[in-house]
C-alpha positions in Angstrom: 0.5 -0.2 0.1 1.1 3.5 -0.6 2.3 5.3 2.7 0.6 8.2 0.9 -2.7 6.1 1.6 -5.1 6.2 4.4 -3.9 3.8 6.9 -6.9 1.6 7.4 -8.0 0.6 4.0 -6.8 -2.5 2.1 -4.9 -2.4 -0.5 -7.8 -2.9 -3.1 -11.1 -2.7 -3.1 -12.6 -6.0 -4.5 -16.2 -4.8 -3.7 -15.8 -1.9 -6.0 -13.9 -3.6 -8.9 -17.6 -5.8 -8.8 -20.0 -2.5 -9.0 -18.0 -1.1 -12.1 -18.5 -4.7 -14.1 -22.1 -4.7 -13.1 -22.4 -1.4 -14.0 -20.8 -1.8 -17.1 -23.6 -4.6 -17.7 -25.8 -2.5 -17.2 -24.6 0.3 -19.7 -24.4 -2.1 -22.4 -28.6 -3.2 -21.3 -29.7 0.4 -21.6 -27.9 0.3 -25.5 -29.5 -2.9 -26.5 -32.5 -0.3 -28.0 -30.1 0.9 -30.4 -30.8 -1.9 -32.7 -34.1 -1.2 -33.4 -32.8 2.4 -34.4 -31.7 2.7 -37.7 -31.0 6.3 -40.2 -32.3 8.8 -37.7 -35.8 6.5 -37.5 -37.1 3.8 -35.4 -37.1 0.1 -37.2 -40.0 -1.1 -39.5 -42.8 -2.4 -36.7 -41.9 0.4 -34.9 -40.4 0.2 -31.2 -41.8 -1.0 -28.1 -39.8 -1.0 -25.1 -41.8 -3.3 -22.9 -40.7 -5.7 -25.9 -37.5 -5.9 -25.2 -35.9 -9.5 -24.0 -36.6 -9.9 -20.2 -38.5 -6.3 -20.0 -40.1 -6.9 -16.8 -36.6 -8.1 -14.7 -34.4 -5.1 -16.9 -37.2 -2.4 -17.4 -35.1 -0.5 -14.4 -32.0 -0.7 -16.5 -33.7 -0.4 -19.9 -35.2 2.9 -19.3 -32.7 4.6 -17.0 -29.3 2.5 -17.3 -26.7 5.4 -18.3 -27.0 6.6 -14.8 -24.5 3.8 -14.4 -22.1 5.7 -16.2 -22.5 8.2 -13.6 -21.2 5.2 -10.9 -18.3 4.7 -13.2 -17.6 8.5 -12.3 -18.0 8.5 -9.1 -15.7 5.3 -8.4 -13.4 7.3 -10.2 -13.7 10.4 -7.6 -13.2 8.0 -4.9 -10.3 5.7 -6.3 -8.4 8.6 -7.6 -8.5 11.0 -4.1 -7.5 7.1 -2.4 -5.0 6.5 -5.0 -3.0 9.6 -6.3 -4.2 12.7 -4.3 -1.2 12.7 -1.7 1.3 11.5 -4.2 0.6 14.2 -6.6 0.5 17.1 -3.7 3.4 15.7 -2.3 5.1 15.3 -5.7 5.9 11.7 -5.5 4.5 11.6 -9.4 4.9 14.0 -11.7 2.4 15.3 -14.6 4.1 13.3 -17.6 4.1 10.0 -15.0 0.7 10.2 -14.3 -0.8 11.0 -17.4 1.2 8.3 -19.4 -0.4 5.7 -17.1 -3.3 6.5 -17.4 -3.5 6.9 -21.0 -1.3 3.8 -21.1 -4.5 2.1 -19.3 -7.2 3.4 -21.8 -5.2 3.8 -25.1 -4.5 0.6 -26.3 -8.2 -0.2 -26.5 -9.7 2.7 -27.1 -7.5 3.0 -30.5 -8.2 -0.9 -31.7 -12.0 0.2 -31.0 -11.8 3.6 -32.6 -10.7 1.7 -35.8 -12.9 -1.3 -35.8 -16.0 1.0 -35.7 -14.5 3.2 -38.6 -14.2 0.3 -40.5 -17.8 -1.2 -39.6 -19.1 2.3 -39.7 -18.2 2.1 -43.8 -19.5 -1.2 -44.0 -22.9 -0.2 -42.7 -22.7 2.7 -45.0 -22.3 0.6 -47.7 -24.4 -1.9 -47.2 -27.3 -0.6 -45.1 -27.1 3.3 -46.8 -26.7 4.6 -43.8 -24.6 4.5 -40.5 -25.4 2.7 -37.1 -26.7 5.4 -34.8 -23.9 7.5 -34.4 -23.3 9.6 -37.5 -20.6 12.0 -37.1 -18.4 9.6 -38.6 -15.8 11.8 -40.4 -12.1 12.9 -40.2 -12.5 15.8 -38.0 -14.0 13.7 -35.1 -11.6 10.9 -35.6 -8.7 13.2 -34.8 -11.1 14.3 -32.0 -11.6 10.6 -31.2 -7.4 9.9 -31.4 -6.9 13.1 -28.6 -9.8 11.9 -26.5 -11.3 15.3 -27.4 -14.0 13.9 -28.8 -16.5 15.3 -26.2 -14.7 18.6 -24.5 -17.5 20.5 -26.4 -15.5 21.0 -29.7 -17.7 18.0 -31.9 -20.8 18.4 -33.6 -22.4 15.3 -32.3 -21.5 11.9 -30.9 -18.6 9.9 -33.0 -17.2 6.9 -33.7 -17.6 4.7 -31.0 -20.2 6.4 -28.7 -19.9 5.2 -25.6 -16.1 6.4 -25.5 -17.9 9.8 -24.5 -17.3 9.3 -20.9 -13.2 8.3 -21.4 -12.9 11.2 -23.1 -14.9 12.7 -19.7 -12.5 11.3 -17.7 -9.4 12.1 -19.5 -10.6 16.1 -18.9 -11.3 15.1 -15.1 -7.8 13.6 -14.8 -6.4 17.5 -16.1 -8.8 18.9 -13.4 -7.9 16.6 -10.9 -4.4 17.1 -11.1 -4.4 20.4 -11.0 -6.2 20.2 -7.7 -4.1 18.0 -5.9 -0.6 19.5 -7.3 -2.1 23.0 -5.7 -2.6 21.0 -2.6 -6.4 22.1 -2.7 -7.4 18.6 -2.3 -8.5 18.8 1.1 -10.2 22.0 0.7 -13.7 20.4 1.5 -15.8 23.7 0.1 -13.6 23.4 -3.3 -14.8 19.9 -4.0 -18.4 20.7 -3.1 -18.2 23.7 -5.2 -17.2 21.6 -8.1 -20.5 19.6 -8.0 -22.8 22.6 -9.3 -20.2 23.6 -11.0 -20.4 20.6 -13.2 -24.2 20.7 -13.4 -23.6 24.4 -15.0 -21.2 23.3 -17.4 -23.1 19.9 -18.2 -26.1 22.4 -19.3 -24.3 25.3 -20.9 -21.4 23.8 -22.9 -20.5 20.4 -22.0 -21.2 16.9 -21.4 -18.0 17.3 -19.1 -19.8 18.6 -16.3 -21.5 15.2 -16.0 -18.7 14.1 -15.2 -17.6 16.6 -12.8 -20.7 16.2 -10.5 -20.6 12.5 -10.2 -16.1 12.6 -9.7 -16.2 15.2 -7.3 -19.3 13.7 -5.4 -16.6 10.6 -5.0 -14.1 12.9 -3.9 -16.3 13.7 -1.1 -17.1 9.9 -0.3 -13.5 8.9 -0.2 -13.2 12.2 2.8 -16.3 10.9 4.1 -14.9 7.4 4.3 -11.5 8.4 5.6 -12.7 10.3 8.7 -15.0 7.5 9.8 -12.3 4.9 9.4 -9.7 7.1 10.8 -12.0 8.0 13.8 -13.2 4.3 14.5 -16.4 4.8 13.4 -16.6 1.8 11.1 -18.5 0.0 13.5 -20.8 2.2 14.6 -22.0 3.4 11.6 -21.6 0.8 9.1 -24.5 -1.0 10.0 -26.8 2.0 10.2 -25.5 2.6 6.6 -26.1 -0.7 5.4 -29.9 -0.4 6.6 -30.3 3.2 4.8 -28.3 1.6 1.6 -30.6 -1.1 1.3 -33.6 0.8 2.0 -32.9 3.5 -0.8 -31.9 0.1 -2.9 -35.8 -1.2 -2.3 -37.4 2.3 -2.9 -35.8 2.6 -6.3 -36.7 -0.5 -7.9 -39.9 -1.0 -6.2 -40.5 3.0 -8.1 -39.9 1.0 -10.8 -42.4 -2.1 -10.7 -45.4 -0.4 -8.9 -44.5 3.4 -9.1 -46.8 5.0 -6.4 -44.1 7.9 -6.4 -44.4 9.0 -9.9 -48.6 8.8 -9.7 -48.0 11.3 -6.7 -45.9 13.1 -8.3 -48.2 13.2 -11.4 -51.3 14.4 -9.7 -48.9 17.5 -7.5 -47.3 18.5 -10.4 -50.2 18.4 -12.5 -52.7 20.7 -10.1 -49.6 23.1 -10.0 -49.0 23.2 -13.5 -52.2 22.4 -15.1 -51.6 23.2 -18.7 -48.4 21.0 -18.8 -48.3 17.2 -20.4 -48.7 13.9 -18.9 -45.2 13.9 -20.8 -43.5 16.7 -19.4 -44.4 15.4 -15.9 -43.0 12.2 -16.4 -39.7 13.5 -17.8 -39.4 15.8 -14.9 -39.7 12.5 -12.6 -37.2 11.0 -14.8 -34.8 13.7 -13.9 -35.6 13.7 -10.2 -35.5 9.6 -10.1 -32.0 9.9 -11.9 -30.9 12.8 -9.5 -31.5 10.5 -6.5 -29.5 7.6 -7.8 -26.5 9.5 -8.5 -26.7 11.9 -4.9 -28.2 9.2 -2.4 -27.8 5.7 -3.9 -24.9 5.6 -5.7 -22.6 7.5 -2.6 -24.4 5.0 0.0 -23.6 2.3 -2.2 -19.8 3.1 -2.4 -19.3 3.6 1.0 -21.2 1.1 2.3 -19.2 -1.5 0.6 -15.7 0.6 1.2 -16.3 0.5 4.8 -17.5 -2.9 4.5 -14.1 -4.2 2.5 -12.2 -2.3 5.4 -13.8 -3.6 8.5 -14.4 -7.2 7.5 -11.7 -7.7 5.5 -11.1 -8.1 1.5 -13.4 -10.1 -0.8 -11.6 -12.8 -2.6 -9.7 -11.7 -6.0 -12.2 -13.4 -8.4 -14.6 -10.2 -7.9 -11.7 -8.3 -9.7 -13.0 -10.4 -12.6 -15.4 -8.2 -13.4 -13.9 -4.8 -12.9 -11.0 -6.3 -15.0 -13.3 -6.6 -18.2 -15.4 -3.4 -17.2 -13.1 -1.0 -19.2 -13.4 -3.7 -22.7 -16.9 -4.8 -22.2 -17.5 -1.1 -22.2 -15.9 -0.1 -25.4 -16.0 -3.8 -27.2 -20.0 -3.6 -27.0 -20.8 -1.3 -29.3 -18.5 -2.6 -32.5 -20.5 -5.9 -31.4 -23.6 -4.6 -32.1 -22.9 -3.2 -35.3 -21.4 -6.6 -36.4 -24.6 -8.2 -35.4 -26.7 -5.8 -37.4 -24.1 -6.5 -40.5 -24.7 -10.4 -39.4 -28.7 -9.8 -39.4 -29.0 -7.5 -42.5 -27.0 -10.2 -44.3 -29.1 -12.5 -43.8 -32.2 -10.8 -44.5 -33.4 -10.8 -40.7 -36.1 -7.8 -39.0 -34.2 -6.3 -36.8 -36.8 -7.1 -33.9 -35.4 -10.3 -33.8 -33.4 -8.6 -31.2 -36.8 -9.0 -28.6 -35.7 -12.5 -28.7 -34.2 -13.5 -25.4 -31.9 -15.8 -26.9 -30.4 -12.9 -29.1 -29.8 -11.2 -25.7 -28.0 -14.5 -24.2 -26.1 -15.1 -27.4 -24.9 -11.3 -27.6 -23.4 -11.8 -23.7 -22.2 -15.0 -24.4 -19.8 -13.5 -26.8 -18.9 -10.2 -24.9 -18.3 -11.2 -21.8 -15.5 -14.1 -22.8 -14.3 -11.9 -25.7 -13.6 -8.6 -22.7 -12.4 -11.1 -20.1 -9.5 -12.2 -23.3 -8.8 -9.1 -24.5 -8.1 -7.6 -20.8 -5.6 -9.9 -20.5 -3.9 -10.9 -23.5 -4.3 -7.5 -25.1 -5.1 -4.7 -22.5 -2.8 -5.8 -19.8 0.4 -7.0 -22.1 -0.3 -3.3 -23.9 -0.1 -1.5 -20.5 3.2 -3.1 -19.2 5.4 -3.0 -22.4 4.3 0.7 -22.6 5.6 1.1 -19.2 8.5 -0.8 -19.3 9.3 0.9 -22.2 9.1 4.7 -20.7 9.7 4.0 -17.5 12.0 1.2 -17.3 9.8 -1.2 -15.2 8.4 -4.7 -15.6 5.5 -6.2 -14.3 7.3 -6.8 -10.9 8.1 -3.2 -10.8 4.9 -1.3 -11.6 2.8 -0.4 -9.0 -0.4 -2.6 -8.6 -2.5 0.7 -7.9 -1.2 1.7 -11.0 -2.0 -1.5 -12.7 -5.3 -2.2 -10.9 -7.5 0.6 -11.4 -9.4 0.4 -13.9 -11.6 3.0 -15.2 
């Protein structure tokens, strides 16, 4: 463990790895509806969300699965302030090394999937006459993707490997994070707190980077709350109550999806206060509120509970890291794999409604999960280590385990 880390924390949070992997699976489920969308219109026969595979069980993920990306950002904030904040502030790691270590983790598979999607989208345009979902696949946006700047506000819209927008935002967050820590401002809680509303402002008036800022710096505050609780030996005192609160929040969330009782109350109040508004606007406002509730209450409580639980009870089995290890590959591979599925379906003259079948969903995951694991262990990790060995003259044993294992 790094000497600058909290002395009471474990060397690795395997529960957080597992959460990251689960979040990646949720994002894939949310993107399943991409199969029903072609050339800016729904496929022939229309799109019925309730016809998605296993909808009765997975409706929360199909409807609001994008909030899982906010969970990624929250985890990054927690992990980066845990691993790197003091090291940067104490000048134990300089900017070049920090960014190289992060980019050596992110870039190899990003580059491969970027080129793969470019080829697949060309095939889609040639065979189907239109791109798959993402429309801005030109040279300008290709360069932005090469530089991880595809979602910094310079773009005209989503481009190439669409899900990589969050990786672009992550890189921007790394720059903000390094500056804050280099100036030794990481302990200024008012500054971290200020970054949260600043994120909301930036998201709505300039760039989606603000979305990442909101959850990343909220994750930082969750980390410092974790530090306070562990240093003051309050873990055993507060963990049971926190676990109960977290469980109740999750039960409330899923119960709402099943029974919609909060939405019914909200709709009645909304229509009374704003009688001229449509029920659709009421549903939209409620959806935003529900997502805000997840981002601001459910996610932070979950991360804090799991971190305190592993600190108090001991770390989980290392096998739980498998989900976290393959999460980044799963996140970047699933979109090009979707294009491949569509190309195959079109080649055999199959209606896109075949993607309503649960068997198609199972087949997709039977390919995606093993492919993601293979990619991590036989491409991502070796490429990362070779790059670091070349530029820092270090071997696998010489690379800090924290730098190897952080998967964002």
